C-alpha positions in Angstrom: 23.5 -36.4 -121.8 25.7 -35.8 -118.7 23.6 -38.3 -116.8 24.7 -41.1 -119.2 28.4 -40.5 -119.1 30.7 -43.1 -117.5 31.8 -42.0 -114.0 35.4 -42.2 -115.2 34.7 -39.1 -117.4 34.7 -37.0 -114.3 38.2 -38.1 -113.5 39.4 -35.1 -115.7 38.3 -32.8 -112.8 40.8 -34.7 -110.5 43.6 -34.2 -113.0 43.0 -30.4 -113.2 43.4 -30.0 -109.4 46.5 -30.5 -107.2 46.5 -34.0 -105.6 46.0 -32.6 -102.1 42.7 -31.0 -103.2 39.8 -33.4 -102.6 36.6 -33.0 -104.6 33.3 -34.8 -104.2 30.6 -34.7 -106.9 26.9 -35.5 -106.3 25.2 -36.3 -109.6 21.5 -35.7 -109.1 18.4 -36.1 -111.2 15.6 -38.5 -111.8 17.3 -39.7 -115.0 20.7 -39.8 -113.5 22.2 -43.2 -114.1 25.7 -42.9 -115.3 27.3 -45.8 -117.1 29.2 -48.1 -114.7 32.7 -47.1 -113.5 33.9 -50.4 -115.0 32.1 -53.1 -116.9 31.5 -55.1 -113.7 30.4 -52.4 -111.3 27.2 -50.3 -111.2 27.2 -47.2 -108.9 25.1 -47.6 -105.8 22.6 -44.7 -105.3 24.0 -42.2 -102.8 27.2 -44.0 -102.1 30.5 -42.3 -103.1 32.6 -44.1 -105.6 36.3 -43.5 -105.7 37.7 -43.2 -109.2 41.0 -45.2 -109.6 42.1 -42.7 -112.2 41.7 -39.7 -109.9 42.1 -40.7 -106.2 41.4 -37.1 -105.1 37.8 -37.3 -106.6 34.7 -39.2 -105.4 31.4 -39.3 -107.2 27.9 -40.2 -105.8 24.8 -40.8 -108.0 21.3 -39.8 -106.7 18.6 -40.8 -109.2 15.9 -38.5 -107.8 15.1 -34.8 -107.6 17.5 -32.6 -105.8 15.0 -31.6 -103.1 14.4 -35.3 -102.4 18.0 -36.0 -101.6 19.8 -36.1 -98.3 23.5 -35.4 -98.5 26.0 -36.4 -95.9 28.3 -33.6 -96.9 25.8 -30.9 -95.8 25.4 -27.7 -97.9 27.1 -27.9 -101.3 29.6 -25.3 -102.5 27.8 -25.0 -105.8 24.9 -26.5 -107.8 25.1 -26.7 -111.6 22.0 -27.5 -113.6 22.8 -28.3 -117.2 20.0 -27.0 -119.5 17.3 -27.7 -116.9 14.3 -26.4 -118.9 12.7 -24.7 -115.9 10.0 -23.3 -118.1 9.1 -26.7 -119.3 9.2 -28.8 -116.1 7.1 -27.6 -113.1 8.8 -30.3 -111.1 11.8 -27.9 -110.7 9.7 -25.7 -108.4 10.5 -27.4 -105.1 14.2 -27.7 -106.0 14.5 -24.1 -106.9 12.7 -23.1 -103.7 15.1 -25.2 -101.6 18.2 -23.8 -103.4 17.0 -20.2 -102.8 16.0 -20.9 -99.2 19.3 -22.5 -98.3 21.3 -19.8 -100.2 23.2 -22.2 -102.4 25.1 -20.7 -105.3 23.5 -22.1 -108.5 24.5 -22.0 -112.1 22.0 -22.8 -114.9 23.1 -23.4 -118.5 21.0 -23.2 -121.6 21.5 -24.3 -125.2 20.2 -21.1 -126.7 19.5 -17.5 -125.8 15.7 -18.3 -126.1 16.1 -21.1 -123.6 18.0 -18.8 -121.2 15.4 -16.1 -121.4 12.6 -18.7 -120.8 14.4 -20.1 -117.8 14.9 -16.6 -116.4 11.2 -15.8 -116.9 10.3 -19.0 -115.1 12.4 -17.7 -112.2 10.8 -14.3 -112.3 14.0 -12.6 -113.6 13.2 -10.1 -116.3 16.8 -9.4 -117.5 19.5 -12.0 -116.8 22.5 -10.4 -115.1 24.9 -11.4 -117.9 22.6 -9.5 -120.4 22.3 -6.6 -118.1 26.1 -6.3 -117.8 26.5 -6.7 -121.6 24.0 -3.8 -122.1 25.8 -1.6 -119.6 29.2 -2.4 -121.2 28.0 -1.2 -124.6 26.7 2.2 -123.3 29.1 5.1 -123.6 30.7 6.1 -120.3 30.1 9.8 -121.0 26.9 11.1 -122.6 27.4 12.9 -125.8 
């Protein structure tokens, strides 16, 4: 779904930040082909597009797997994978390995708890940190 949004949708991020804060987004994925910025322009793969609505924000589109991309900005500050389905797509393997190897902070989302647990199992994580913290928070501080 995110890969089909018009690039101007991301201008909201520019509005949330002070004008002096510059943000660059790299949208990555084999199916990543956002709708054009305007009806007459189509994003060029890998080339940053400035959004007229948010001059402090640039967006680049990379229609390939993350581990196949070369980024001019170097190491990203954060990678977010929206409902990646790691347990369903073995193609994620090289990307996950690269993210871990490079020490890049990564956030994965999931539609359901079942999906989250399946993604964690695919990563070899037995109990997701958020569930571990939740379990610890419900334990009494002092044994009865």
